[in-house]
C-alpha positions as CSV (number, residue, x, y, z in Angstrom):
1,M,240.9,54.3,61.9
2,E,241.4,58.1,61.3
3,V,244.2,59.6,59.3
4,G,245.2,63.2,59.5
5,T,247.8,65.6,61.0
6,V,248.6,65.4,64.7
7,S,247.0,68.7,65.3
8,D,243.8,68.0,63.3
9,L,243.2,64.8,65.2
10,G,243.8,66.5,68.6
11,V,246.7,64.1,69.5
12,L,249.4,65.4,71.7
13,S,252.8,65.8,70.0
14,S,254.4,64.1,73.1
15,R,252.6,60.9,72.2
16,V,254.1,60.9,68.7
17,Q,257.5,61.5,70.2
18,E,256.9,58.5,72.5
19,F,255.8,56.4,69.5
20,Y,259.1,57.2,67.7
21,R,261.1,56.3,70.8
22,D,259.3,53.0,71.4
23,N,259.1,51.8,67.8
24,W,262.4,52.9,66.2
25,A,265.3,50.4,66.4
26,R,267.7,52.9,68.0
27,P,267.5,56.3,69.8
28,I,266.1,58.9,67.3
29,A,266.1,62.7,67.4
30,L,262.3,62.8,66.7
31,S,261.8,61.4,70.2
32,D,263.4,64.5,71.7
33,A,260.8,67.2,72.5
34,G,263.0,70.1,71.5
35,F,264.1,68.7,68.2
36,Y,260.6,67.4,67.3
37,S,259.1,70.8,68.0
38,W,261.7,72.6,65.9
39,Q,261.3,70.3,62.9
40,C,257.6,69.5,62.9
41,V,255.9,72.4,64.7
42,Q,258.0,75.6,64.5
43,T,258.6,75.5,60.7
44,P,258.3,78.9,58.9
45,S,256.0,77.6,56.2
46,G,252.9,75.4,56.2
47,P,249.9,75.4,58.5
48,S,250.4,76.2,62.1
49,G,250.6,73.3,64.5
50,D,252.0,69.8,64.3
51,N,251.9,68.7,60.6
52,C,253.1,65.1,61.0
53,V,250.5,62.7,59.6
54,I,249.3,59.8,61.8
55,A,247.0,56.8,61.5
56,Y,245.0,56.8,64.8
57,D,243.0,53.9,66.1
58,V,240.2,55.8,67.9
59,K,238.7,52.7,69.6
60,A,242.0,51.6,71.1
61,D,243.3,55.1,71.6
62,R,246.5,54.1,69.9
63,I,248.7,55.6,67.3
64,A,249.0,53.0,64.5
65,G,251.6,54.7,62.4
66,V,253.2,58.1,61.6
67,M,255.1,59.9,58.9
68,G,257.3,62.8,60.0
69,L,256.4,65.8,57.8
70,T,258.0,69.3,57.4
71,P,255.9,71.5,55.1
72,R,258.0,73.7,52.9
73,Q,257.3,75.6,49.7
74,F,258.9,74.2,46.5
75,S,260.0,76.2,43.5
76,L,259.1,74.1,40.4
77,N,260.0,75.8,37.2
78,E,259.9,79.1,39.2
79,R,256.3,78.2,40.2
80,L,255.9,78.1,44.0
81,V,253.8,75.1,45.2
82,D,253.0,73.5,48.5
83,G,255.7,70.9,49.2
84,A,256.8,68.8,52.1
85,E,259.8,66.8,53.3
86,M,258.9,63.4,54.5
87,T,260.9,61.5,57.1
88,T,260.8,58.4,59.3
89,W,257.7,56.4,58.3
90,I,256.8,53.9,60.9
91,V,253.7,51.6,61.3
92,H,253.3,49.7,64.5
93,E,253.7,45.9,64.0
94,D,250.1,45.4,65.2
95,Y,248.8,47.4,62.2
96,R,251.1,46.4,59.4
97,T,248.3,44.5,57.6
98,S,245.7,47.2,58.2
99,G,246.7,49.5,55.4
100,A,247.6,52.2,57.8
101,G,250.9,53.0,56.0
102,A,249.2,53.4,52.6
103,K,246.5,55.6,54.1
104,I,249.1,57.9,55.6
105,L,250.9,58.3,52.3
106,K,247.6,58.8,50.4
107,Q,246.6,61.6,52.8
108,I,249.9,63.3,52.4
109,M,249.7,63.1,48.6
110,A,246.3,64.7,48.7
111,S,247.7,67.6,50.7
112,Y,250.9,68.6,48.8
113,E,252.0,69.2,45.3
114,V,255.7,68.1,45.7
115,L,257.0,65.5,48.1
116,I,260.6,64.5,48.8
117,G,262.1,61.8,51.1
118,M,265.5,60.3,51.7
119,G,266.9,57.1,53.1
120,I,264.2,54.8,51.8
121,T,263.9,51.3,53.2
122,E,263.4,48.3,51.0
123,Q,260.1,47.6,52.8
124,A,258.7,51.1,52.1
125,L,260.0,51.4,48.5
126,P,257.2,49.2,46.8
127,I,254.5,51.4,48.4
128,Y,256.1,54.5,47.1
129,L,256.6,53.2,43.6
130,R,253.0,51.9,43.4
131,S,251.9,55.4,44.5
132,G,253.7,57.1,41.6
133,F,257.0,58.2,43.2
134,R,260.3,57.8,41.4
135,F,263.4,56.5,43.1
136,M,267.1,57.5,43.0
137,R,269.1,54.7,44.7
138,H,272.2,56.8,45.3
139,I,272.3,60.6,45.9
140,P,275.5,62.0,44.5
141,R,278.0,62.8,47.2
142,Y,281.5,64.4,46.8
143,I,284.5,64.2,49.0
144,K,287.5,66.5,49.2
145,V,290.4,64.9,51.0
146,I,292.6,67.4,52.9
147,N,294.6,65.3,55.3
148,Y,294.5,61.7,54.2
149,E,296.6,60.3,57.0
150,R,294.0,61.3,59.5
151,I,291.1,59.6,57.7
152,K,293.1,56.7,56.1
153,P,292.2,54.1,58.8
154,F,288.5,54.7,58.1
155,C,288.6,54.6,54.3
156,Q,288.5,51.8,51.8
157,T,291.2,52.7,49.3
158,N,293.1,50.8,46.7
159,D,296.4,51.6,45.0
160,L,294.7,53.9,42.4
161,G,292.8,55.7,45.2
162,Q,296.1,56.4,47.1
163,R,297.7,57.8,44.0
164,L,294.7,60.0,43.3
165,V,294.6,61.2,46.9
166,A,298.3,62.3,46.6
167,K,297.3,64.2,43.4
168,W,293.9,65.5,44.4
169,S,294.5,66.6,48.0
170,K,295.8,69.9,46.9
171,T,293.2,72.6,47.2
172,N,292.3,74.8,44.2
173,I,291.5,78.2,45.7
174,G,290.5,80.8,43.2
175,N,289.3,84.3,43.6
176,Y,286.4,84.8,46.0
177,R,285.1,87.7,48.0
178,Q,283.4,87.2,51.4
179,A,280.9,89.9,52.4
180,P,278.7,90.6,55.4
181,L,275.5,88.5,55.2
182,S,272.0,90.0,55.3
183,D,268.5,88.6,54.9
184,G,268.4,90.5,51.6
185,D,271.5,88.7,50.4
186,I,269.8,85.4,51.1
187,D,266.6,86.3,49.4
188,S,268.5,87.6,46.4
189,A,270.6,84.4,46.1
190,Y,267.5,82.3,46.4
191,K,265.8,84.3,43.6
192,K,268.8,83.8,41.3
193,A,269.0,80.1,42.1
194,R,265.4,79.3,41.5
195,A,265.5,80.8,38.1
196,H,267.5,77.8,36.9
197,L,267.0,75.2,39.7
198,N,264.0,73.3,41.1
199,M,264.4,73.5,44.9
200,F,262.8,73.8,48.3
201,D,262.4,77.3,49.7
202,R,265.7,78.8,50.7
203,G,264.5,82.4,51.4
204,A,265.8,84.2,54.5
205,A,263.0,83.0,56.9
206,Q,263.7,79.4,55.9
207,I,267.5,79.7,56.1
208,N,267.4,81.4,59.5
209,W,265.1,78.7,60.8
210,R,267.2,75.8,59.4
211,Y,270.6,77.0,60.4
212,R,270.3,79.7,63.1
213,K,267.5,78.2,65.1
214,H,268.6,74.6,65.0
215,P,268.3,73.1,68.6
216,M,271.4,70.9,68.5
217,F,273.9,71.7,65.7
218,H,276.0,74.8,65.1
219,Y,276.0,76.0,61.5
220,E,277.7,78.9,59.7
221,V,276.2,80.7,56.8
222,H,278.3,82.9,54.5
223,H,277.9,85.3,51.6
224,V,280.5,84.7,48.9
225,S,280.9,86.2,45.4
226,C,283.4,86.0,42.6
227,G,284.3,89.7,43.1
228,K,282.2,91.0,40.2
229,T,279.0,92.9,40.5
230,D,276.7,89.9,41.1
231,D,274.4,88.9,43.8
232,G,276.8,86.2,45.1
233,A,276.1,82.8,46.6
234,I,275.1,81.5,50.0
235,V,277.3,78.9,51.6
236,A,276.2,77.0,54.7
237,L,278.4,74.4,56.5
238,R,279.0,72.6,59.7
239,I,282.2,71.3,61.2
240,H,282.0,67.9,62.9
241,D,284.7,66.6,65.2
242,T,284.1,62.9,65.0
243,E,284.5,60.3,67.8
244,A,287.1,58.7,65.5
245,G,289.4,61.7,65.9
246,F,289.2,63.4,62.5
247,R,287.5,66.7,61.6
248,I,285.0,66.8,58.7
249,C,283.3,69.8,57.2
250,H,279.7,69.1,55.9
251,V,278.8,71.5,53.1
252,M,275.0,71.9,53.7
253,D,274.2,74.4,50.9
254,L,275.6,76.3,48.0
255,F,273.2,78.3,45.9
256,G,272.9,81.7,44.2
257,N,274.1,83.4,41.1
258,T,275.7,80.8,38.7
259,Q,278.8,83.0,38.4
260,S,279.5,82.7,42.1
261,I,279.1,79.0,42.6
262,D,282.8,78.2,42.0
263,A,283.7,81.1,44.3
264,G,281.6,79.3,46.9
265,R,283.5,76.1,46.3
266,S,286.9,78.0,46.7
267,F,285.7,79.5,49.9
268,V,284.8,76.1,51.3
269,E,288.3,74.7,50.5
270,D,290.0,77.7,52.0
271,Y,287.7,77.6,55.1
272,A,288.7,73.9,55.6
273,L,292.4,74.7,55.5
274,Q,292.0,77.6,58.0
275,N,290.0,75.4,60.4
276,G,292.1,72.2,60.5
277,V,289.5,70.2,58.6
278,D,290.7,66.8,57.4
279,V,288.0,66.0,54.8
280,I,284.9,67.8,53.3
281,D,281.7,66.2,52.0
282,F,278.8,67.6,49.9
283,Y,275.6,65.8,48.9
284,C,274.1,67.5,45.8
285,T,271.7,66.2,43.2
286,S,272.2,69.0,40.7
287,S,275.0,68.6,38.2
288,A,274.8,72.3,37.5
289,I,276.3,72.8,41.0
290,S,278.4,69.7,41.5
291,R,280.3,70.2,38.2
292,H,282.5,72.7,40.0
293,F,283.4,70.1,42.6
294,I,284.1,67.4,40.0
295,A,286.3,69.8,38.0
296,N,288.3,70.6,41.1
297,Q,289.3,67.0,42.0
298,W,286.7,66.1,44.6
299,F,286.0,62.3,44.7
300,S,282.6,61.1,43.7
301,V,281.5,58.2,46.1
302,Q,279.4,56.8,43.3
303,D,281.9,56.8,40.5
304,D,285.3,56.8,42.2
305,A,285.2,53.4,43.8
306,C,288.9,53.6,44.5
307,L,288.2,55.7,47.6
308,Q,285.2,55.1,49.8
309,F,284.5,57.1,53.0
310,P,282.0,56.5,55.8
311,H,278.4,57.6,55.3
312,L,277.5,57.9,59.0
313,F,279.8,59.0,61.9
314,S,278.1,58.2,65.2
315,P,279.0,55.4,65.0
316,L,281.0,55.1,61.9
317,E,279.2,53.2,59.2
318,M,280.3,52.4,55.7
319,R,277.8,51.7,52.9
320,N,278.4,50.7,49.3
321,P,278.4,53.3,48.0
322,P,278.5,55.5,51.1
323,T,275.4,57.7,50.4
324,T,271.7,57.4,50.7
325,S,268.6,57.1,48.5
326,L,265.9,59.6,47.4
327,I,262.2,59.4,46.4
328,Y,260.4,62.3,44.7
329,W,256.9,63.0,43.4
330,A,254.9,65.9,41.9
331,R,251.2,66.0,41.2
332,Q,251.8,68.3,38.2
333,G,255.0,69.1,36.3
334,F,256.6,65.7,37.1
335,S,258.8,65.9,34.0
336,E,260.3,69.2,35.3
337,L,260.9,67.6,38.8
338,A,262.6,64.6,37.1
339,D,265.1,66.8,35.4
340,L,267.9,65.8,37.8
341,S,270.3,68.4,36.4
342,K,267.9,71.1,37.8
343,L,266.8,69.3,40.9
344,Y,268.7,70.8,43.8
345,L,268.7,68.8,47.0
346,T,271.5,68.7,49.6
347,K,272.2,67.5,53.1
348,Q,270.1,70.5,54.2
349,D,266.9,68.7,53.0
350,A,264.7,66.0,54.2
351,D,266.3,65.4,57.5
352,L,269.6,64.2,56.0
353,D,271.6,66.0,58.7
354,R,269.8,64.6,61.8
355,P,271.5,64.5,65.3
356,V,272.2,61.1,66.7
357,L,270.9,60.5,70.3
358,Q,273.1,58.5,72.7
359,Q,272.1,55.2,74.0
360,G,270.7,55.0,77.5
């Protein structure tokens, strides 16, 4: 059995897409040629070609397993290293005692300095932990309720939750200034952010690929500041009109000069009001960023059990708590990576905002 990238082994990407289609429990975006090419082939960083790692049974001419991989530089203590986002690890049932999965992970760990993955299954977790990864069972997620009546049928709320909704649904919009956005603004905000955060590349090339070239979703990217002479912050978001009939705004990113982070939060709340949004959510591991949301009466799905809101929307799915998990690993500087106050990961990262394909 050979293990390597799809391109290095000379396997057609279409065969990997078919493998995902045939071996995942429900329709998956990685089986779509356009989405797969965007995420795994057309990325702005990493080697050219298809960088997903597969185990390939040469004699049988079969793919035994695959790990979806998106190479992406990672800033660790302001040192740029080769990193990657891992997603959707599958081993065919015929090869689950062959060691194919462990060989795939070993190959990836030999190729990158920092690795991140989200939504870890109980079956995969022991392999990650034995390999030196660390695990966060629940990624922090924050909810701002704007119109409770629209989302009430889909929430789990007790008496305290209803009282807090009545008190916390008021927006707290402070001073912010929105300015035209340029690639220079993005690069400047990324430079400011990585001075105090450990994070994947969020330079202009990466941001333009992630948000402006996405094959299925429409995102907006804004440049916001607190009105002083600073470099401002970048805010990325997406409005989702759910099948359940309510409108949610997903905050994908908020990074930049520390002075402008709360201005970005104010912009998000104002944007939601102007666009008829019923509820906003924001996944964020770094307390240096999320403190502004906590201070302005956003619910924490981890800590505010009095109000719980669905995690997935097509179809609606409630988890307890309604968030997902994270694994992380670094070959060097693990103590810096494990400083969770500085680790900045959001819904932008590791395929957490993946389209859902329809059945049939």
